[in-house]
N, C-alpha and C positions, 0 to 999 in steps of 0.2 A: 451811584445813582445820585438823583436830582435831591430825592427825599432823605436821605439817610445821613448819615454821620461819615464824611469822608477822612482818608489819612491825607498828609499831606501830598503823599506821589499820585494820588488819585486828583487832589487840586491842580499840581504843575501840570498834568495832563490836561486836564480843563482845558488851563490859562494859554496850553501850547496850539489850543486847536483855536483859539480868540486870538493870537498872535503870529502863529506862523498863517502864510497866503494858502488858498484853498486849493489852488493847483498842487502846492507841496503838500498838504497835508493827506489830498486827494492818491498821490502816488507814492505816500509812505504806507498809507492804510493798504491799500492794492499788493503791494510788495509783501507786506508783513502775512495779512491773510492769504496770498497766495501761496508763502510758506506753509501757513496751516494746512491746506489743504492737499500738498503735497505730503506732507507729514502725516493727514489721516487716511488718507489712500495706500501709501504706504503699509499703514500699520492694517488697514483693513484685508491687502493680500497674503498679507502673513498670519492674519486669521484664520482666513479662508483654508490656506494650506493646513497649518495648523488640526485644523476641522476637519478634514481630508485624510490626514494620515492618522489622527485618532480614533477617526472611520474605520478605517484599514486596519489596524494595529488590534480594537476591540473585536471585529468581525474576525479575525485569526486568533484572538484569543478564542472567541466562543468556537470554533473547528477544532480546536486544540483539543477540547473539552469533548466536544463532539464525539471526537475517533477514538474515545476510552482512554483521556488521562484525566480520570476522575478525583487523583489528589489537585490537581489546579483547580477543581471546581469552587473551593471556598475562597480563593482569589481572587476567581470571577465574580462572585456577589461580591464582593469590598469593592470590585471596581466600577460595577455597576450602582455601586449605592455611592461612591464618591461619585459618580459624571451627573447623576441626578440630582446631590447638590449643590453641585458647581452648578449644572445649567438654570438651576431655579432661579440664580441670582445674575447669572448670564442675561436670562427673560428679563428679568425687574429693569435691569440696566439698558435692551431694547425698548421698553416702556417709557423707560424715565427721557430716553435722549429723544421720544417721538414726541413727547409731552412738551419736551423743549422747544423743538422745530413750530411743531403749532402754533405754542404759545406765541413766541419769537415773532415767526413768518405770520401770521394772525391767520392761521386758515384752520378750518375746521376738521381735515382730513388733511396726512401725510404721508405716506406707504413708505418715504425714505428717509434715511437721516444722512446721505450721503452730501459731502457740504459742499460739490459743484453744483448744484440744484438748489441750493440757498442764496438767496438776496440780502438778507441782512445777516450776514457773517461780524459784521462790526458792531454789532447789538451789545450794550454790557447791561444794561439795564435792565432786560428780563429776565433774561437767567439767572441774574445774584440775585431778586424778586423771587425765583421761585425755589432757588437751591441755596439760598442764605438767608433772605429778608434784609432788614433796614439795618440790623446790625452784628458787623462781622464778627465780634468778639462774643456775642448770642445768638448761632446759628438757629434758626426757625426747626421745629421737630414735627413737619408732617408727611405725608408719603410722596417719595420723589425727590426730597430734600437732600441737600446733603448730608445733615445729619442723621435721615436713616440711611442713608446710603454707606454711612461710616458703619451704622447698627447690622446693615446686612453682609457687608463683609466680614464683620469683626465676629460675628454669628458662624459664618461659613470659614472663618478661622479655627475657631474652636470645636466646632463639628468636628474638622477634619483631624484635627489633633489629636481627638478624643477616641475619633475610629484608629490614628496608626496604636493608639497607645491599647488597646483593647485587644487589637490584632498579638499585641506581644503576649497577653495572656492565654491564648489560644495556641497550641501546639501545631494545629494545621493552617495557623496564617502567618506563623511568626518571619518578622523579615532581619536582614542581617542589620548592624550598629550603622556599617557605612549608607546604607539606604534611609535607615530613619532618619538619620544626621540630612542628610541631601532633600526628601522632604519637609522639615521643618525649616531649613533655610528658605524653599522654594516658597513656603506656607507664609513664610514672616512677609515673603515681599507683596502681599497681597493687605496684610493687614495695618489698617490705617494708624498713623503713630503722629502724632504731633512733637512736628520739631523743633517748635518753641523761635520758629525764626524771629528776626525784629528786623523789619524793614522802616527808614525813617522812623525809628521810636517806636513801632506799633508792633504788639506782639501776635502772630499768625497762628492760629489753630490747622489741624490739617483742611477744615473744611474751607476757610477763607484761604490757607494757601493754592487748594486748586482752582475754585469756582468763584471766589468774590472777584466783583466787578473786571472777569473777565469777558472779551467778547465770546460770541455766539461758536464763530471758530475753535476758540481753545477749549472752550467746556465741551463739545462734542469730540476735538482729538483726545482730551485728556479719560473721558468715558469711552470712547475707543480701546488707548492704553490698558485700562483696568481691565477690560474682556480680554483685552490679547493676554495679558500677564496670567490670566483666568485659564484661559485655552493652553499655555504653557504649561500650567501646573496641573491642568488634567491631563495631559500628554505624560508627563512626569510621573505623575502615581501611575498610568497606566501601564507605561511602560516597565515601572518599577515591578507591579505587583504581578506583568507577565513574567519576567524574569527568576522572580521567585518563585512562580509555580512550575515551571520548568526547571529549576536549579539543582534537586535533588529525584526527580522523575526522571528513569531512566526511557532511551529512546530504542525502540524492539525494533532494530538494527539489523538484526543476523535470524533470519526465517526461516526454518527446516522440516521437514517431513520427519515425523517420528512414529514408529509403529512400537508400542506398547504392548507386551502381551505379560499373562503372569507366570510365564515357562517359558525358558528357549529351547525345551526338549518336550518332544510328540513321538509317541510311538504310532506304529504305520498302524491306518482305521481309525485313531483318534482324531476328532475335532483339531482345526488349531485354534484357539482364540487370539484377537489383540484389538486392541483402539489406536485406530490411525487419524492421529492430530497434526493441526502446524504447530511445531513446536516455535518459541521465541528467547531469543536471548538478545543481548545487548555488548556490545563492546566497550561501554561505558562500567561494563561491572568489573570491574579491576580487581587486587586482591584486598584494596581499602574499602571496597563495598559491599564484597560478597565472599564467601569461604568456602568448601565443601570440606568437609570432614568425617572422613571414613573412620567405623567405629565412635562414632558420636551419640549419644543419647541424650535427650529433649523430654524432660516430664511434661505433657503435655496439662495435666492438672494445675502444678503448680508454675506453669510455664518458667522452667528455669533449665537449663544446662547442665544436667549433672554430672557428664562426660565429654571433656573437649575435644577426643579424637586427634586423629592426624589428619593435616591440611594438603590437598593434592595441588596440583600445578592447575591452574584457571587460565585456559585461551580463548578467547572470541566470547570472554561471557559462561563460559562452560568448563565442568570439571574434567581433567582426563585421567580416567584410574586406566591401571594396569595390573595385573599379578600372576604371577606363575603360577602352572596348575599343574602339581605335582604328583598329584593322587586322582583317583576317578571318584565319580560320586556329586550329590548334588552338595551344592554352596549356597551359602549366602551373603549381599552384600550392603550394609547397615551404615548408617550416617547420616548428621544433619548437612542443611544447607543453612549457611549463619548469612542473612542480610540486612544491610542497613539501609532501612526506608527514607522516605520525602525529609522525615522529621527527624532524622538522624538517630533515630532507635533503633535498635537490634529485632529482627522479626526472625524464628526460625521454624525450615519444614525439613522434618523426619523425612526421611526414606528410606526402601528395605524392596529387595530384588533377590529374586533366587535363579540360580543358572545350574545345569549339569556338565560337569563333565567326564566325557566317556570315552570307552578308546578305541583310537582311530580302526574306521571300516570306510569300504565305498564299496559307491553301487553304479552302474551298467544299467541303461534301458533303453530298448530301440524305442522310439518315438511313436511309430508306424506301428511293428506287429513284435511278438515277441520272437520272432526266427529272422533272419536276415534272406534273402532272396540274390540268388546269383544272376547279376548284368544290371543294374539297377543302384540306385542310393541309395542307401539306407543310412534315415537320420539317427542318430543314438545320443544322448542327456549323460553327460558324466559328474557324478557327485563324488565328495567326500567331506567328512563332518571335522571341521573346525579345521577349514582350509579355501580359499578363494577357491572359484572356479576359472580364474585367470593364473592358477599356481598349478593347474594339472593338467596332466598328460592321460593320452592312453593310447596303447600299445594292443597290436592285436597279429595274429599267428595263425595260419590254417587257411586254405581254400584261396589261394592267391590272394586275402584280405589285405585292402590299404586302409588304413585310416587319417582322414583330412579333415584339418579343425575348420570350423567355421565361424566358429566366434568363443568366447571364453563358456567353457563347460558343453559347447555343441560340436557335434561331430559327423562328416557322412565314410559310411562305410562304402567300402564297394569289393564286391568278392565276384570270383572270376566261374565256380564248380560248387557243385552239391557237395556237402559234407559237414562238417563240424569247423567252428574255427573258436580261438580263446581269446579274450577280452581284460586286457589288467591295467588299473589306474593306480598312477605314480604322483606322488605330490611335490612340490618344491619345498625341503626343509634344508635352509643356511646354503641356497646355491643349488643343492646337490636336490635330482628326482629319486623317493623311495617308494617303493611298492606298497599302497595301501591296502587292507584289508584281502581276500581272495579272489583269483582267478576265476570270470565266469565264463562259461561255455556256451555258445547260441547253435541251433542246428540252422542248416545254412538249405535253399531248396531251390529246385529251378521256378522260373515261374512259368504260371500253367499256360496251355495255349491259348490263343484266342480265339473268338468269333465271328465272323463278318458281320460289319451294322449296314443296315441300308432302308433308306426312308426313314431313318429312327428306328429301326427295331432288329434286332439282335437274331440273327440266324440258328436259334437253337432246334427250330423246327422250320415248317414250311409258311414262307412269306407271302401273306397274300394283299394285294393290293386294287385299288379298281383302275379301269383304264384311262382317267383321266390323273390318278394317281400316281401309275409308272411313265405315264408321260413327264412327269415332274422331278424324276430321280435323275439326278445327276453324277454322282460319286459315292464311292463305298469307304469305310473304315474298318477297324479289328478294334475288338477289346474282348478282355476277359471277364468271362460271368462272375459274379462274385467276389472279385477279386477286390478290396478297396486299396490296395497301395498304388499309388500313381504309377502308372506305366506308361508308355508311349509307344504304340506299335505304328509301323508304316505302309500300306501296301505297295508293293513295288509293282505287280500284272496279275490279272485273272484275265480268264474266257467268258463268257459268255454263250450259252447254247438255249436258242428257242425252239422250241419243238416244231419239228419238220425242216428248220431251215442252215443247220448246222453251226458248229463254232464262229465266233467274233472273238478273237484277239482283241485286249485292252491294255495298254501300258500307264504305270501308275494308278493313281486311286479314283481317276474320271474316267467315266463310259465314253467310249468313244461314240462319236457322228453315228457311226453305223449300229452300233448296240443300242442307243438313246431310239433309232428309227426302227429299230428291229422289236424292241419293247412297245413302242407307241403305237405297232400294227397289229401287235396280239390282241386273240378273241375274248372273249369270257371263256372261263375254263381250259385256257391252251396253258401250259406247262413252258417255264424257263428255267434254266442252271444257271448258276455263275460255280464256276470250277477252277480246278489249278491256281489257286491263290498263293501266291508269294507274299508274304510278310515278314520286315525285317524286325528284329527285337533290340529293347534298347542297348545290349553287348552286341549288335552288329551281324549276327547269326541272323539266315536267311532258313524260314519254315516254311511249310507247307498247310495250310490252316483248311478246316472239313468246308465239303461245298455248301454252297446255300441253296436251297429249292424255293421257287418263285412261281405262283397260282395267280390269276387272273381271276377276282369274285366280280357276281352282278355290282 
């Protein structure tokens, strides 16, 4: 500076400008300043990348808490608190840079501090006057001065250091020692420290070392470097807190549906009640984090484990319990789940369940009727207490009956003739089928004879149609009256007799053209008959069904 005390180095630089040729001085200055511009732009890109990454990590952190990982919430709050402190100083630095640019460039307003847009990059005096003053050994203490910046950075360092120490006092926000050491090391990078460098006999403090008699290009680059260090610090805190929040929080990666019932034994006629829930477990539930202690007792009042119980095997985060049942009656299963939470503390969850051990019995139920019908498929279901349907086998004797399995516990029974048949259920035990329970007897009946169906009406009585309706008739069908069992009858042939016109034979279930013409020419009150109706039953037998009387109404 022209009015301040100059060091020998500064005096020598001034002499160089006087001695060297103007061209040489201009070339050196341009090369040096160009280097600052390139370095500053590189720092700017690094800041932008760090800022983008920090925003993405913060968003993922917030989503992680919103997804139900509430144990991570205290760490998220600390992360927000840290970012707020760092960004206040970052905003201070932005204002500081803009002030320097406006004063140096002699502008009333400047919206950018990018060096490539500056004209006075080589100005030494203005930045030094703003940041240091006239005496490098005694910097000025005003807003946006180098000394004020030092105070801002020191305050930020102390605030974040206190935050780390306070987190260790709360079990919900503890950090491991390695993370603490890393954060404190990163914090030391932003705290201004006097290195007491001596340049040409002059001892430089932090302010003078970074900002005294520096060209504006160097000053702005130094400030951007400090901002990049803070962005890096923010990233370190954010990643450390995010990692700590999920270190002990289990991830529910094993979802399954569960039916929780107060009893697994229900008598016929009684309601079965159960809660159907979506259960969750985790592959991270290893034996060091969870134990299922059968027979364990936990006192909820004193919050102490009174009896340890017997641990069982853990697979996919769940305890696998198995016990032989040598006697019948109601049995109880009690114990405690021992779980290590995110704070490294053990939590205890008692459980209690009862189940009934009953003697073996089996049941066979016809799905459609309580009897079998000859000539059709009779679906039945077979069950046996204590056995999976896949391990059952149904056998049937009498009436030429055959049982065909369609799926686990489901069968189709076909019977040739009326009478009675016997059905037994066997279960696979150690690879051998053994009969379970008693044999059940079913009656077998023939299918009831069907009636003719014409125009959507059953011929259980006289069928009445108008002249227009009778002209629309195209074919006939057959159906058993009041019989709910699904039966497929096929009409093979029939005769149509119109009063005064003789018989008209028809093949299949469709009216012949002659039959349609005869019906269409009938007058009101005239009678017609469909007779000699041949129908094929499901078992292949051909039977003749009752005739149908048709009358034309007005």
